C-alpha positions in Angstrom: 5.9 1.2 7.0 4.7 4.3 8.3 4.1 4.6 11.9 1.5 7.3 11.1 -0.9 7.7 8.6 0.5 8.1 4.9 -0.5 11.0 2.7 -4.2 10.7 1.3 -3.4 10.9 -2.5 0.2 10.0 -3.5 2.5 7.3 -2.6 5.2 8.5 0.1 8.5 9.4 -1.1 11.5 9.2 1.5 14.4 11.6 1.2 16.7 10.6 3.7 16.8 6.8 3.6 19.4 7.1 0.5 21.3 9.9 -1.1 18.4 10.3 -3.4 14.6 10.2 -3.0 13.1 6.6 -3.0 9.6 5.2 -2.5 9.0 4.1 1.0 8.0 0.8 0.0 11.5 0.3 -1.6 13.4 1.5 1.3 15.0 -1.4 3.5 15.2 1.2 6.5 12.3 1.8 9.0 10.7 5.1 8.1 7.8 7.1 9.5 6.2 10.1 7.7 4.3 12.8 9.4 2.4 14.6 6.6 1.3 18.2 6.6 -2.3 17.1 7.1 -1.7 15.5 10.2 0.4 18.2 11.4 -2.2 20.7 10.8 -4.9 18.5 12.4 -3.0 17.6 15.6 -1.5 21.1 15.5 1.4 20.7 18.3 3.1 23.9 19.2 6.6 22.2 18.7 7.7 19.2 16.7 8.9 17.2 20.1 5.3 15.7 20.6 5.1 14.8 17.2 8.1 12.6 17.3 6.9 10.9 20.6 4.2 9.3 18.2 6.8 7.4 16.1 8.1 4.1 17.2 11.0 3.9 19.6 11.4 7.5 20.1 12.1 8.6 23.8 11.4 12.3 24.3 12.9 13.8 27.4 11.9 17.4 28.1 13.4 19.1 31.3 10.5 21.3 32.5 7.5 22.9 30.4 7.1 23.3 26.9 10.2 24.9 25.2 12.6 23.6 27.7 15.5 21.6 26.6 14.1 18.5 24.6 16.1 15.2 23.9 15.1 12.7 21.7 16.7 9.1 21.6 15.7 6.7 18.8 16.3 3.2 19.7 18.0 3.7 22.9 20.7 5.7 21.3 22.0 9.0 23.1 20.5 12.2 22.6 23.4 13.5 20.3 23.1 10.4 18.1 20.4 11.7 15.9 20.8 14.1 12.7 18.2 17.0 12.2 17.7 18.3 8.8 15.4 21.4 7.9 14.9 21.8 4.1 18.1 20.0 3.5 20.3 21.8 6.0 21.8 20.0 8.9 20.7 21.9 12.1 22.8 19.9 14.8 24.2 22.9 17.0 28.1 22.9 17.1 27.6 25.3 20.0 25.8 22.8 22.1 27.6 19.5 21.7 26.1 18.9 18.2 22.8 18.1 19.7 19.6 18.6 17.5 17.7 21.5 18.8 14.1 20.0 18.7 12.9 22.5 21.3 13.6 25.4 19.0 11.8 23.6 15.9 8.1 25.4 15.9 5.6 23.0 14.2 4.2 26.1 12.5 6.9 25.9 9.8 6.9 22.1 9.3 5.0 20.8 6.3 6.3 17.3 6.6 8.2 15.3 8.9 10.3 12.2 8.1 12.0 9.8 10.5 14.5 7.3 9.7 15.4 4.8 12.1 18.9 3.1 12.8 22.5 4.0 11.8 22.8 5.9 8.9 26.3 7.2 8.8 27.4 5.5 5.7 24.9 8.0 4.1 24.9 11.1 6.2 28.3 11.0 8.3 28.8 11.7 11.9 25.9 11.4 14.8 23.5 9.4 12.4 23.5 6.5 15.1 19.9 6.5 16.3 18.3 7.9 13.2 17.9 10.9 10.8 14.8 13.5 11.1 13.9 15.4 8.1 11.6 18.4 8.5 10.3 19.5 5.1 12.5 18.8 1.9 9.7 18.2 -0.5 7.8 20.8 -2.4 4.9 22.4 -0.3 1.4 22.2 -1.6 0.4 25.6 -3.1 -1.8 27.7 -1.0 -1.7 30.3 1.9 -2.7 29.8 5.5 -2.6 31.6 8.9 -3.6 30.8 12.3 -3.8 32.3 15.8 -4.3 30.7 19.2 -4.4 31.4 22.7 -5.2 29.3 26.1 -4.0 27.6 29.2 -0.4 28.7 30.9 -1.0 32.3 29.3 0.0 30.9 25.8 -0.4 32.8 22.8 0.9 31.5 19.2 0.4 32.4 15.6 1.8 31.3 12.2 1.4 32.1 8.4 2.6 30.0 5.7 2.5 30.4 1.7 3.6 28.4 -1.1 3.5 28.9 -5.0 4.6 27.1 -8.2 4.8 28.0 -11.8 6.1 26.5 -14.9 9.8 27.3 -14.1 10.0 27.2 -10.2 8.5 27.3 -6.8 8.5 29.5 -3.6 7.6 28.3 0.0 7.8 30.1 3.2 6.5 30.0 6.8 6.8 32.2 10.0 5.7 31.0 13.5 5.8 32.6 17.0 4.6 31.6 20.3 5.0 32.5 24.0 3.7 31.1 27.3 4.3 32.0 30.9 4.5 28.2 31.7 4.5 26.5 35.2 7.1 26.3 38.1 9.2 23.5 36.7 10.8 23.1 40.2 7.5 23.0 42.3 8.6 24.9 45.3 6.0 26.9 47.3 5.7 30.2 45.8 8.1 29.4 43.1 8.3 31.6 39.6 6.7 30.3 36.6 9.0 29.5 33.8 8.1 30.4 30.5 9.2 30.5 27.0 9.3 32.3 23.6 9.8 30.8 20.4 10.0 32.5 16.9 10.8 30.3 13.8 11.0 31.0 10.1 11.9 29.3 6.8 12.2 29.9 3.1 12.8 27.7 0.1 12.9 28.7 -3.6 13.7 26.9 -6.7 14.0 28.3 -10.3 14.6 26.2 -13.2 16.2 28.6 -15.8 16.5 25.7 -18.4 15.3 22.1 -18.7 16.6 19.9 -16.2 18.4 22.8 -14.4 17.6 23.9 -11.1 18.8 26.7 -9.0 17.6 26.6 -5.2 17.8 28.5 -1.9 16.6 27.5 1.5 17.1 29.3 4.8 15.9 28.7 8.2 16.0 30.8 11.5 15.4 29.3 14.8 15.2 31.5 18.0 13.9 30.8 21.6 14.2 31.9 25.0 13.5 29.4 27.9 13.2 30.2 31.7 14.4 27.3 33.9 15.2 26.4 37.5 18.9 25.6 37.7 21.2 25.4 40.6 22.1 27.5 43.7 25.6 28.9 43.2 26.5 28.6 46.9 25.1 25.4 47.6 25.1 24.0 44.0 21.8 22.3 44.8 18.9 22.2 42.3 16.5 25.2 43.4 14.1 27.6 42.2 16.4 30.0 40.5 15.7 32.7 37.8 17.8 31.0 35.1 17.0 31.5 31.4 18.6 30.6 28.0 18.5 32.6 24.8 19.4 30.5 21.7 19.6 31.7 18.0 20.4 29.4 14.9 20.4 30.6 11.3 21.3 28.6 8.4 21.2 28.8 4.5 22.0 26.7 1.6 22.4 27.4 -2.0 22.5 24.5 -4.8 22.6 23.9 -8.5 21.4 20.6 -9.9 21.2 19.2 -13.5 19.2 16.4 -14.6 15.9 14.5 -13.0 15.1 11.3 -11.4 14.9 9.3 -14.7 18.1 11.1 -16.5 20.9 8.8 -17.2 23.2 11.2 -15.3 22.1 13.8 -12.6 24.4 15.9 -10.4 24.3 18.6 -7.8 26.7 21.0 -6.1 25.7 22.7 -2.8 27.2 25.0 -0.1 25.5 25.9 3.2 26.4 27.9 6.1 25.1 27.7 9.8 25.8 29.9 12.8 24.4 29.6 16.5 24.7 31.4 19.7 23.5 30.3 23.1 23.4 32.5 26.3 22.9 31.7 29.7 21.7 34.4 32.2 20.7 34.4 36.0 18.1 37.3 36.8 19.2 38.9 33.4 22.8 38.9 34.2 24.9 36.9 31.6 26.8 33.8 33.0 28.2 32.5 30.0 28.0 32.2 26.1 28.8 29.6 23.3 29.0 30.2 19.7 29.2 27.7 17.0 29.6 27.7 13.0 29.6 25.3 10.4 30.4 25.8 6.6 29.7 22.9 4.2 30.4 22.3 0.4 29.0 19.2 -1.1 28.8 17.5 -4.6 27.0 14.6 -5.9 26.8 12.7 -9.2 24.3 10.0 -10.0 24.3 7.4 -12.8 21.1 5.8 -13.7 21.2 2.6 -16.1 19.3 -0.5 -16.9 21.0 -4.2 -17.4 18.5 -6.7 -18.4 15.8 -6.6 -15.7 17.8 -4.6 -13.2 17.5 -1.0 -12.7 20.4 0.4 -11.4 21.5 3.9 -9.8 24.9 4.6 -8.7 25.6 7.5 -6.6 29.2 9.2 -5.6 29.3 12.1 -3.3 32.0 14.2 -1.6 31.6 16.6 1.3 34.0 19.1 3.0 33.1 21.2 6.2 34.8 23.3 8.8 33.4 24.0 12.2 34.2 26.6 15.0 33.5 27.0 18.6 33.9 29.5 21.1 32.8 30.0 24.6 33.1 33.0 27.0 32.3 33.3 30.6 31.7 35.9 33.2 31.0 33.4 36.4 34.7 32.3 36.5 36.5 35.5 35.1 37.0 34.1 31.6 38.6 30.7 32.8 36.4 28.5 30.8 36.8 30.7 27.5 37.6 28.5 24.3 38.3 29.4 20.7 38.5 26.0 18.7 38.1 24.8 15.0 38.2 21.5 13.3 37.5 20.4 9.7 36.5 17.1 8.0 36.1 15.6 4.7 34.1 12.7 3.1 33.3 10.5 0.4 30.2 8.2 -0.1 29.3 5.7 -2.8 25.9 4.1 -3.0 24.5 1.6 -5.1 20.6 0.7 -5.6 19.2 -2.1 -7.7 15.8 -3.0 -8.4 15.7 -6.6 -9.9 11.6 -6.5 -9.2 12.2 -9.8 -7.2 14.5 -7.9 -5.0 15.6 -4.3 -4.2 19.1 -3.7 -3.0 20.9 -0.8 -1.5 24.6 -0.5 -0.5 26.4 2.4 0.8 30.4 2.8 2.0 31.5 6.0 3.3 35.1 7.3 4.4 35.5 10.2 6.9 38.4 12.1 7.3 38.9 14.2 10.5 41.6 16.5 11.4 41.1 16.1 15.1 40.8 12.5 15.6 41.0 9.1 13.8 39.4 8.6 10.5 36.4 6.3 10.0 34.8 3.8 7.5 31.1 3.1 7.6 29.0 0.5 5.7 25.2 0.3 5.1 23.5 -2.4 3.0 19.8 -3.4 2.9 17.4 -5.5 0.8 13.5 -5.4 0.3 12.0 -8.9 -1.2 8.3 -8.3 -2.2 6.1 -11.5 -1.4 2.5 -12.3 -2.6 -0.6 -10.7 -1.4 1.2 -7.4 -0.2 3.7 -9.0 1.9 7.3 -7.9 1.8 10.7 -9.0 3.9 13.1 -6.2 4.7 16.6 -6.3 6.4 19.2 -4.1 6.6 22.7 -3.5 8.5 24.0 0.0 9.2 27.1 1.3 11.0 27.1 4.9 12.8 29.8 7.1 14.2 29.7 10.0 16.7 32.8 12.2 17.1 33.6 13.8 20.5 32.3 17.2 20.8 34.4 20.5 21.2 33.3 20.3 25.1 34.2 16.7 25.5 37.6 17.4 24.0 38.4 20.8 25.4 36.0 21.8 27.8 37.0 23.1 31.1 35.1 24.4 34.4 37.2 25.4 37.4 37.0 22.8 40.2 34.4 20.6 38.2 35.4 19.2 34.6 38.3 19.2 32.2 38.2 17.9 28.8 40.1 14.9 27.1 41.8 15.9 23.8 42.5 12.1 23.1 39.0 11.0 22.8 38.1 8.9 19.6 34.6 8.7 18.1 32.0 6.4 19.2 31.0 3.6 16.8 27.6 1.7 16.4 26.7 -1.2 14.3 22.9 -2.4 14.0 20.9 -4.9 12.2 17.1 -5.1 11.8 14.9 -7.4 10.1 11.0 -7.5 9.6 7.6 -8.2 7.8 5.7 -5.9 6.1 2.1 -5.8 4.6 0.4 -3.2 2.5 -2.9 -3.7 0.5 -5.6 -1.2 0.1 -6.3 0.7 3.4 -4.5 -1.7 5.5 -0.8 -1.5 6.3 1.2 -3.4 9.2 4.9 -4.4 10.2 6.6 -6.2 12.8 10.5 -5.3 13.0 13.0 -6.5 15.3 16.6 -4.7 15.8 19.8 -5.0 17.5 22.4 -2.4 17.8 25.9 -2.3 19.9 27.8 0.8 20.7 31.5 0.8 21.1 33.9 3.4 22.6 31.1 5.2 24.2 32.1 8.9 25.6 31.2 9.0 29.3 32.1 11.4 32.1 34.4 10.0 34.7 35.3 11.1 38.2 39.0 11.4 39.5 39.1 11.0 43.2 42.6 12.4 43.5 41.9 15.7 41.7 38.2 15.6 42.5 37.7 16.4 38.8 35.3 15.0 36.1 36.5 14.2 32.6 35.4 12.2 29.6 36.7 8.9 28.5 36.1 6.3 26.0 34.3 3.5 27.8 35.6 -0.2 27.4 32.9 -2.8 26.5 29.6 -2.4 24.6 26.1 -0.6 25.1 23.5 -3.0 24.0 20.1 -2.1 22.6 17.5 -4.3 21.1 14.0 -4.2 20.6 10.7 -5.1 18.7 8.5 -2.4 16.8 4.9 -3.3 15.8 3.0 -0.9 13.7 -0.4 -1.0 12.2 -2.7 1.5 10.0 -6.0 1.8 8.5 -7.1 4.5 6.1 -10.5 3.8 4.5 -10.9 7.3 3.2 -11.0 10.9 4.0 -13.4 10.6 7.1 -10.8 8.3 9.0 -7.2 7.5 9.2 -6.0 5.2 12.1 -2.7 4.2 13.1 -0.8 2.9 16.1 2.5 1.2 17.3 4.1 -0.4 20.1 7.9 -0.5 20.9 9.8 -2.7 23.3 13.4 -1.6 24.3 16.0 -3.3 26.3 19.1 -1.1 26.6 22.0 -1.4 28.9 25.5 -0.6 29.4 28.6 -1.5 31.2 28.7 -0.4 34.9 32.4 0.1 35.0 32.8 -2.8 37.4 32.1 -5.8 35.2 28.3 -5.8 35.4 25.6 -4.1 33.3 22.9 -1.4 34.2 20.0 0.0 32.5 20.4 3.0 30.3 18.7 6.1 31.6 15.7 8.0 30.2 14.7 5.1 27.8 11.3 3.6 28.6 11.3 -0.4 28.1 7.6 0.0 26.8 6.3 2.8 24.5 3.4 3.3 22.0 0.7 5.4 20.7 -2.6 5.8 18.7 -3.4 8.5 16.2 -6.6 9.1 14.5 -7.6 11.9 12.1 -10.2 12.7 9.5 -12.8 15.1 7.9 -16.6 14.9 7.9 -18.5 17.8 6.1 -17.3 21.1 8.0 -15.4 19.2 10.6 -11.9 18.4 10.8 -10.4 16.5 13.5 -7.2 14.8 15.1 -6.4 13.0 18.3 -3.3 11.2 19.7 -2.5 8.9 22.6 1.0 8.4 23.6 2.2 5.8 26.3 5.7 6.2 27.8 6.7 3.4 30.2 8.3 3.6 33.4 12.1 4.5 33.2 15.1 5.4 35.2 17.0 8.8 35.7 19.6 10.2 37.9 18.9 13.0 40.2 20.9 16.0 39.4 21.4 17.1 43.0 22.2 15.5 46.2 22.1 12.6 46.9 22.5 11.9 43.0 20.6 8.8 43.2 18.8 7.0 40.6 15.2 7.2 40.6 12.4 5.5 38.8 10.0 7.8 37.0 6.5 6.4 36.6 4.6 5.5 33.3 2.2 7.9 31.9 -0.4 8.4 29.1 -0.6 11.7 27.3 -3.7 12.5 25.3 -4.0 15.3 22.8 -6.9 16.3 20.6 -8.1 19.2 18.1 -11.4 19.8 16.6 -11.9 22.2 13.8 -15.5 23.7 12.5 -15.4 25.3 9.0 -17.6 28.5 9.3 -17.3 28.9 5.6 -14.5 28.0 3.0 -11.2 29.1 4.1 -12.2 30.2 7.7 -12.3 27.6 10.5 -12.6 27.9 14.2 -10.8 25.3 16.4 -10.4 24.0 20.0 -7.4 22.1 21.2 -6.7 20.0 24.3 -3.1 19.0 25.5 -2.5 16.3 28.3 -6.3 16.0 28.5 -6.0 13.0 31.1 -4.1 15.5 33.4 -1.3 13.3 33.9 1.3 14.2 36.5 4.6 13.3 35.0 8.3 13.7 34.5 10.6 13.2 31.7 13.5 14.3 33.7 14.1 13.8 37.3 13.1 16.9 39.3 11.5 18.7 36.5 7.7 18.8 36.4 5.9 19.3 33.3 2.5 21.0 32.3 -0.8 19.4 33.3 -4.2 19.7 31.1 -4.2 22.5 28.8 -7.1 24.0 26.7 -6.8 26.4 23.7 -8.8 28.1 21.1 -8.2 29.8 17.8 -9.1 30.6 14.4 -7.3 29.4 11.2 -7.7 30.8 7.6 -6.8 29.3 4.5 -7.5 29.1 0.8 -9.0 26.0 -0.7 -5.7 24.6 -1.6 -4.4 24.7 1.8 -7.6 23.3 3.5 -6.8 20.3 5.3 
């Protein structure tokens, strides 16, 4: 069930809960959809704060906006989620395959979809905690532009447009922002740590013949973030002049034949991604990593009906190659790396709609060149009941291969990689009761997941070096998610959720310890609407107390206090297509830390103008 208000006019379609689009009500997986209307009405600068409003999403930002942002779904690790933008996998091979949420400007997002739970049987590596898809469905036609200024010397602007004609469609967006930020370390007289971001995307489709589609999608993400790192003499966390510059560009071409109701449908696609990350101190380069990924995919679908059962059979194949190289000046090139790896996969999925039950089963085989191959399974069922109720249950497996750094990384006197690592494996089960009738929707979901062969850092007291190994034992994650929504009309859409999480891992000595950066309790309330010339949106997020380890002496475990984050935006339409707006962030002025030792921004106030034609008016 949706954690946030559904679109106002059409039933939500999910693009990542199956290898083919499916109605949200027919998906056994737990899905949250943030539609374009809500994205505009909340108007968050980056997508991280929007993800915080979805159930069981722990968002950790290491400093002010634009700093490194980790998102952990259902207690999974930060690199256990997949991020797609317009169908392109954006996990960064140059940064440990993590999704770069801090680089995705909300100005290029027209829709966000979050599928929770292990999804590797559909999408392969890293889909343990869940999958996030930005856009992926045709944008509503229209033009829009906005500009804003306010606290922390922030400036941002964006422009977007979409058009459609009989034989095609075209959509694009460009967004830029910068801010002076705050001093994230908080020392007397410390410097401010600011950020810059420039994001763009383009998606075009041409249909030269009936049931034939040619498509191109491209995305570019760039960012510069200043932060407080470590004193190179004492190795203590300090108020330094560190900064990182990140660039990621990707493109995807595809050709498809058939449509959703055709007996046969097929698609062939190719994509390429390149990324570069540079770390500097006072403007001088310390090190650089660079990565690339080339992928070819093919998929064929067979749609048929036998008796009262509607079947869809899907067979997909994938081949990709990743490269990674690292260069440093700090250690005279001692950490330099040049690595590559390849992988192939075959996925089979069967969906069946027998009216009284909807089934979905998927099986995938991944073949790797650098470590052991893996087979994953996913199965789910939705049973409609009377009066708007339905039962849903699913079982899924996930895998996460070692990163290039886990396998081969090296820092003199500090870390040496382990080329013998094997992929992490996860399995999970969830079941719940859903309700949807008229303006009301609600659900309660319970889940349980287990992670085996977890890759962890270990310290060798003989060599005084750290390395990586697969931990014996299992990390355990279980929880409950409660959601409710009420959408009586254009004037008001209201939703809320509460999530309970119990996550722990072996401590290496026979006991168990609570996982870090994962609040036991979390939740949110979201409201938006329109009344006459007014448009409004507001959110209230609760993040419970959680634990973290200080990244400097004495490297102890600390407890980070719970906090509330309140954001709101109000817009007034001067005349059709022109509106003025005011926005506030952290309106309760909460003092909080997501990551031990890194301060975050207090209350912020902003004002701006938005221009849009009537088709883009929200």
